[in-house]
N, C-alpha and C positions, 0 to 999 in steps of 0.2 A: 315155706318160702315160695313165692311166685317165681316163675321162670319166663320172662318176657320173650316171646318169639318174634316180635316186631315192635318197632318204635314209630311214633308219629314223625312226620317231616320236621316238625318243630324240635322234637327230641334229638333228631339226627343233626340238625344244624347247630344245636347247642353243644354238640360234643366237642367242638373246637377243631374239627377237621376242615381245613379250608379247601374250597374248589371242588367239593364233591356234591352230588345230588342223588336223589333216589333213583335216577336213571342209570347211575353207575353200578349196575348189577354185575355180579360175576358171571362169566359165560355159562357156568354150570346151571345157574338159575334160569337163564334163557332157554337152555336146551332141555331142561327137565320136562317130561311129559307125564301122562297118566301112568301110574305104576313106577315112576321115578321120583326121587326127592333129592334135593341138594341140602347137605348137612355141613355146616361150618364149625369146626372145632378150634377153639382159641386157647392158647397156652400163655401163662406167665410162669417164670421160673427164677429162682435165686433173687427174689426181691430184697431179702436181707433188711427188712423193716423200712425200706425206702418208699414210704407212702407219699410224702411231700417231695416236690422237686427242690430239695434244699440240702446243701452240704453243711452238716452240723460242725464238721471239723474246721472248715474255712469260715463258717458262720455267714453264709451267703446263699442266695438262690442259685439254682443250676438248671440247665435245660436238657441234661443228658440222662436223667433218672427220674423215678417217681411213679408210683402206681396211679396217682391222680392224672398223670399225662397218658399213661398206657390205657387208662379207662376211656379216654376219648376215642382211641382206636377200637376198643371193644364196642362202644356205643355206635360207632360208624358201621361196623359189621352187622350188629343187630338191626340197624336201620335198613340195610340193603339186603338182608337175608331173612327168610321166613323161619328157618330152623337153625338154632345155634346152641353150642355148649361152651362154657368157660371153665377151664381147669387150671389148677396151680400145681407145679411140679416140685415144690419143696424149697427149703432154706428161706423161710419167711420170718422166723422169730428172732434172729440174731444178725448183727452185721453193721449196725450204726448206733450212735449214742441214744436214740430213742429206745432201741431194744435194751441197752444197758440200763437206762433210767428205769424202765418198767421192771426189769429183773432185780436190780440191786437197790433201788430207792423206793419206788412205789409198791412193788410186789404185786401179787395177784390175790388180794383178799376175796373172800366169798362174795359173789355177786359182781365182781369187777370183770371187765372185758379188756382184751388186749387191743391196742390201737390198730395193728395190722389186720386183726380179725374183724374189727369194726369196719375197716375200709373194705375188706372182702365182702362182708355182709351187705354193705351199701351198694357194691357193684353187682352182687348177685351171682356168686360163683356156684357152679354145679357140683364141684368135687375137687379134691386135692390129695396130695401125698406128703409124707415127711421127708425132709432132707437131713443130712448129717448134722447141720447146725441147729436143728430143733432140739438136740439133746444137750447143748452147751450149758444150759442153766439148770439141768437136773430134771428128773421125771415128774416131780410134783409140780414144778412150774409149767412143764409141757402139758400135763393133763389139765391143769387149771386154765391154761390158755386155749386149748382145743375145745373146752366145754362150751365156749360161747359161739363156736362156728355154726353158721346156718347151712352148712353143706357137709357131706360125708368126707372124712379124711381116712385114707387107707394106706396100709403098709403090710406086705405079705411076708417079709423075711425077718421081722423082729418079734420075738416071743418072750414072755416072762419065764423065769426059771421053773415055773410050774407047767410050762408048755402052752400057755394061753397067749393068743395074739395080743400084743400091746394095744393095738387099734385094729379094727376090722381089716382083714387082708384084702378084701374087695368089697365093692358095692354095686348094686344094680339100679341104674337110673331108668325109671319108667316114664316115658315121654310120649307125646303125641307129635307126629310129624306130618307136614302137609306136602302132598306131591304136586307135580307140575300142573295137574288139572284142578287143583284146589281141594281134593279129597283128603280127609284126615285119617291117619292110620296110627295104631300103637307101635312103638318101637322100644325095645329093651336094650340098653347100652351098659355093658360092664366096664368098670374101671378097676384096675389092680395096680398097687404101688410097690416100689422097691427103693431101698436105700443102701449105700455101700456098707458092707459088714465091718469096714474099718472103724466104724463108730466105737467098737469095743476097745480099740486102741486110743482113739482121739479123745474119748470121754470116759475112760476107764473108771475114774473116780466116781462118776455118777451112775455107771451102768454095771460094773462088775458085781456079780452075785445077785443081780436083780433082773437082768434081761440077757438074752442071747441073740446074736445076729447071724442068720444063716447066709450061705451063698445065695446070691440073687437068682441065678439060673435054676438051682436046685429047688428053691422055694416056688419059682414060677411053674416048674414041672409038676409040683404037687398041687398047687391051687388052681391052675388054669382049667383042668378037667372039671373041677367042682363048679367053677364059675360058668363054664360052658353048659354044664348040666342044668343050670337054672334057666335055660332057654333064651339066652341073650342073642341078639342079632349081630352085635358088634362088640369087640373088646378093645379098649384103649389102655395101653400100658403106660403108667406114669412112672418112668424110670429116672430117679434122681441119680444119674450117673452120666459120664461122658461117653464119647464114641471112641472106643479103644480097639483092641485086637479083634479079629474076626472069630478066632477059635476061643471057646470057653476055657478059662483057667480057674482052678479052685480059689474061691475068695476074691475074685478080681474086683477092682474098684470101678472100672469103666466098662460095663458089660452091655452096652446098648445093642451091639451087633449080635452077640449070642442070644440075647433076649428076643430081638426082632426075628431071629431065625426060628423061634419056637412056633409050632402049629397052635393056632388058637388066638394069637395076637394079630389084630388087623391094623392098628395104628400105634406108633410108639412116640411118646413125648419124652425128650431128654433134657439134661441140664448139667449142673454140678461144675462143669469145667469153664463156665462163663464165656462160652463161644457162641457163634451164630451158625445155625444150619437151616436151610441151605445157604451157602456163601463161601467165599474164598478161603475161610479157615480150614476147609476140608477138601481143597483142591488136591486131587490125586490120591486121596485116602482110600485104601482098599475096603470094599464092602458098602460104600455109599455112592450115590449118584446125585450130584448137585443139581443137574438139569431136571431130573425126574423127581427130585425131592424124596428119595427113598433111602432108608437105612436098612440094610439087609433085605432089600426088595420090598419093604413095607413103607407106606407113607410115614414120614417122621419129620420132627422139627426140634430146634433148640433156640430158645428166644433170648439169647444174651443174658444179661443180668441187671439187677436194680430197676427193672421196668424199662430198660433201653429199647426193647422190642416186644412185640406181641407175635407169638407164633400162630400161624394160621394153616390148618389142614382142611382143604375143601374136598368133600367127598360127593360123588354122584352115586346115589344108592338106587338099586333096582329091586323090585319085588322078586323074591325067590320063594315061591310057595306062600307060606304064611309069614315068612320073614323077609329079611333084606340082605343083599350082598353088595360089596363095593365094586362098581363098574369102572370108575375112573376117579382120578384124584389130581389135585394140584396143591403145592405147598409153597409157603413163603414166610419170611420173618420180616414183619413190618416195623420199621424204626420210628422212634418218636422225634428224632432229629437227624440232620444231615450236615455235611460240611461244605462250605462254598469254595470258590476257587482260591480264596486266601486261607483256607483251612479254618475259618471261623465257624462256630457252631450255629446252625440255623434251626430253631425249633419248628417242627412240623405240626404240632398240636398245642392247644392250650389245656390247662388243668380243668378237670371236671370239678366244679365247685362242691358238689355233694360229697365227694371223697375227702376233700380237705376239711369241709365242715364236720364230717364225722369224727375227725381226729384233731380238731383245732386245739382243744384243751391240752392234749398230750404233746402236741407240737410246741406250745408255749412253755409247758413244764420242762420239756427237753432243752429248750433254749436257756431257761433259767439254770438248769442243771449244768450245762456245759460251760457256762460263762463264769462259774465260781473260780476266783483266784486261789491258788494253793502255794505260790512262792514266786521267786524271780530268777531270771537267767541273765548273766552278764553279757551274753552274746547271742546272736540268732541261732536257731536250730533249723536246719534244712537238710533235705535228702537228695538234692539235685545230682550230687556226685557220689552217692552212697555205693554205687556199683563199681566205681573206679578208684576210690581213695578212702582212707580212713575218714569217718564221717561223724559230725557232732550229734546228729539225731540218733544214730546207733550207739554212740559212746554213752549218751545219757542212760539208755536202757541197760547197757552192759554194766555201767557203774552201779546202778540201783540193784541189779541182780546180785552182783558180788557183795555189796553191802548187806543185803538181806541174808544171803546164804552163810556168810561169815558169822552172823549172829546166831543163826539157826543151828549151825554145827558146833558151836561152842559147847564144850563139855561132853561131846560124843566121841566115839572111837575114830571119827574122821577129822577131828580137830587137829590142826597142824599140817594137814596136807595142803599143797598149793591150790588156790582157788582161781580157776579161769572162768570166763563168762562168754557165752556164745549168744550173739544177737544178730538179727538180719533186718534189712530195710523192708518194710511192708509197702510203703507208698513210694514207688520208684518208677512211675510212668508206665511203660509197657501197655498192656491192654486197657489199663485205667485211663490212658490219655495223657496229653501234655500238661494238664493241671493236677495230675495225681501225684503230688509230692508234698512232703512236710515242709512248711515254711512258717516258722514261729519267730516273730521279731524279739529283740532283746527287751527285757522288762518283765511285766507280770506274766505268769504262766497260769492258765485256767485249766479246768478239767477237760475242756474241749481240746486243748493243746496236748494233754497227756493221751487222750484217745487218738489223737492224730499221730503221736509217736508210736503208739502200739494199738493196732486196729482190733485185735482179737481178744476175747475174754479168756485167754489161756491162763492156766495156773502155774505157779512157780515149781520147778523141780531141780534136783541136783543129781548128777550121775558121777560115778567113780570109774575112771577109765585109765588106760595106760598111755605112755608117751606115744607109742605106735598108733594107738587109736586116735589120739589128738591129731597126729599127722594125717591119718586117713580121713578124719572128719574134715580137715581143711582141704584135702585133695577132692573130696566130694563137692565142697563149695567152689573149688576152682573150675569145676565144670561149667560155670557161668560164662566162660570165655571161649571164643574160637581159638584154634591154633594159629599162631602168627608166624609168618615168614620173616626171619630176622633181617632180610634185605628188602622186604616189601614196604610199600607206602600206601597209606589211606585204606587199610584193611578194616572191615567191620569187626569191632571188638567183642560185642556181646552175642552169645548164643540165643537166638530169639525163642527157642523152645524152653529155656531155663527160667523158672519163676524166681523173682527177686526174694521171696520169703524163704528160699532155700540157699541164699547166699549168706551163710553164717560167717561173721567176723569173730575171731577168737581173741579176746583181750586177756592179758596176763602173759602171753608169749609174744615173741617178735618173729616175723617171717616175711619172705618174699615169694612172689608167684612168677615162675618162668613160663611165659606165654609161648615160647618156641617149642615146648614139649607137648606131647599129646595128653589129653585128659584121661585120668584113670577111670572115671565114671561118666556115664551119659547123663542127659538132663533129668532122667528119672531116678538116678542113683544106682543103676545097674553097672557092675564092674565090667569094663570093656577092654582094659589094658592093665594087667596086674604089674607090669614093669614100668609103667609111666610114673614120672615124678615131677610134678609142677611146683611142689612146695620145697623151697630151698632156704638154707640159713635159718632153720627153725631153732630158736633159743628160748630158754627160760632163765631169768636172773643172770643173763650174760653168758650162759653156757649152753652148748648143744643139748637138745632135749634127749634124755635117755629113753629109748623105746620101752624099757622095763619099768621106768618110774611111774608112780601113780599120781593122778590129778583129780580134783573135783571140778566139774564143769557145771556152772549155773545155767539153766536153760528153761524151757517150758514143757508142759505136759505133752503137747503135740510132738515135739522133737524127741523127748526122752522115751516115748513109747513107740517110736518107729516112724513117725511122720517125716517124710522126705528121704527115708532109707539112708541114714547116716551111720557109718561104722561106729560101734561103741554105744549106740543109742537104739536099743531094741526092746526096752522095758526091763531087761535083766540086770542092768547096771545102776538102777535108781537107788539112791541112798537117802533121799529126802523128798517127800511129797508135801508141799505147803498148801494150806487152805486158801491162801491169798492169790488173787489174780496178779499177773505181771503188771497190769495197769495200776492196781492198788499198791504194789511194791514201789513203782515209780513215784506215785503220789506221796507215799510215806517218806521216801527218800528225799524228795524235794522239800516237804514240810520239815523234815529233820534238819536239812541243811539250811533252809531258809532261802539262801541264794546259792545257785549252782553255777559252775564254770563249765560250759559244755564243750570246751575245745577238745578236738580229737587228739589222741596222743601219738598218732602216726606209727602204730606198731606193725603195720603191714604196708607193702608197696609192691610194685612190679619190678622184676629183675631187669636190669638195663639190656636193651637190644639196640645198640648204636645204629642209627640210620633208619630204623623201622618207625613207621607212624601208623596209628590206628584211629578209627572214627567211632564216636560215641554220641548217641542222641539223648537229650534231656529236655526239660521244660523251658519255656521262655524265661522264667524267673531265675534260671541258673546264672545268667550273665551278670546279675548283680553281685554274685558271690565268687566270681571267677578268680579274683586276686587272693581269696582267702584259702584256696585249696592248697594243702601242704604237700610238698614232695612230689609234685606232678607238673610236668611241662605241658600245659594245656592252653589251647587258644580256640576262639570261635572260628567255625568253618562254614557258616551260612545256615539257611533254613533246611529242614528235613521234612519228610512227609507227615501228614496228619497233624500239623501244628507244632511239631517238635522243633528243636534247634540242634544243629550238629556241632560237635566239637572235635578238634584234632589233638591227639596226645602223641608227643614224641617220646619214644621209649628209650 
């Protein structure tokens, strides 16, 4: 594969970046002299199959995502710089209906290529690593997809049970680099990749007995000396993990800082947590410097998600004997869109036609796939209020899970136990933005609507737990809320650090949440107050839940094997592992019913705090359903930042 180091002026202007010219060179380029060279390293991360700027769930174009848009930023950098590298940091195979269509419908027959790989090949990547979602569809699908890549893919901490790396742990990119005087020199750049070892929990069904995932820092300590021994001038770590604690902990999920601290790593590219570095996401975080663009003292970047940003690490290299050393650096995360004064999305780039053309057939096939009707709903399905009231979009998921597990446990030793169902809202605004909500009108339900209700290709599971564990499970969910002063007004309700996919609603029991009490668990599920009790009036079949009683809870593989750190869900309580995805279960339930009634049953609510009011932000579409929210005194309270709308709840 060719690696273009410069583009023509025509190629630059065709990239879709407005207002830039070839004169807009980075300062490092202007300062580079003989024996100095400017190298620009570009990152994409967490693309999740978002090649086109298209929301398949809403079935409409979008301006906030898509590798075809990010490609314009890549072309612009290549046009203004002599020496560039383009690297991907993982989570590219799964995450939208195009990924599901390829995995579940078309497959990867011999000779086929995956559309996201086709797009990457068209853009000319230099290397990449695996993310945790690469394993969602199984090892055979992963290997078949990677076979078509025109660039090396590396991962140092996943090995087969025979001890062989699943993919190469690292690669050496041999390139020619042009210095400030125009002289050309050889340079050897090492790339090494890492993925959270939690893949062994999250995709146990695909991986158990076939591969093992090591601690990322331990694997780095083993492989870095071997990579350095190959005479590389520079090592770039492709760490598919977030920026977490400074100190290393065994098996940690977000190990960017301990990795960056290792001798031998010069640059660290991060991801996984769908955040942006440098940027306000990391204001005041120990171990990082937003102004300097450093993670653990090393140049580092995190480029958002779905192609929302391109990470850019600029290095001024100086000759060091026969090799090179980093003399200076600059880091930024370039967005593909911005918001105007009215919080409207303003695209900053246009799509690169070549990227869309490379995947046009699969794009159309995906549209056909998601538009298939599977049944009808008598009322709309929406998630605008899913974090504050029992919700129809979550209710549909919960009903389908209970329906399925009841059939699967018939005739087993677990038959006859009460069946509960735990489900969480996936599309509930937050970092996804004010349009990131489920909104399905009454009438036909298509596959795209089911994918909208349930974003991830999780598989169905059932666990057997006690009444006490049911209560603790709900206490963990109740960490979604800030503690509320019973006499305070207009207090912010939601904990901004809590992810909506960890807000499990438990159907089959009834309960209230007392917001005046402290939370038993923090946003990550760590026990912080063993005496705290937010869950009150917990009943089953009209009676208080017996802590010693046993229940079956229908859930998914992620939750059942420890995802989110929920009491009673650590992998040891699983009594049923289904072969079907939760999406497939929902589709089958809708097909079986023909017509569904998605009304929420109102089994949970907030405990009354007379006089207290709280504020809650949702999408603009929420106002159309305000009168339909059951058991909640709620009213509009004006606009909120970033395009959201604010509501007031009287408790």
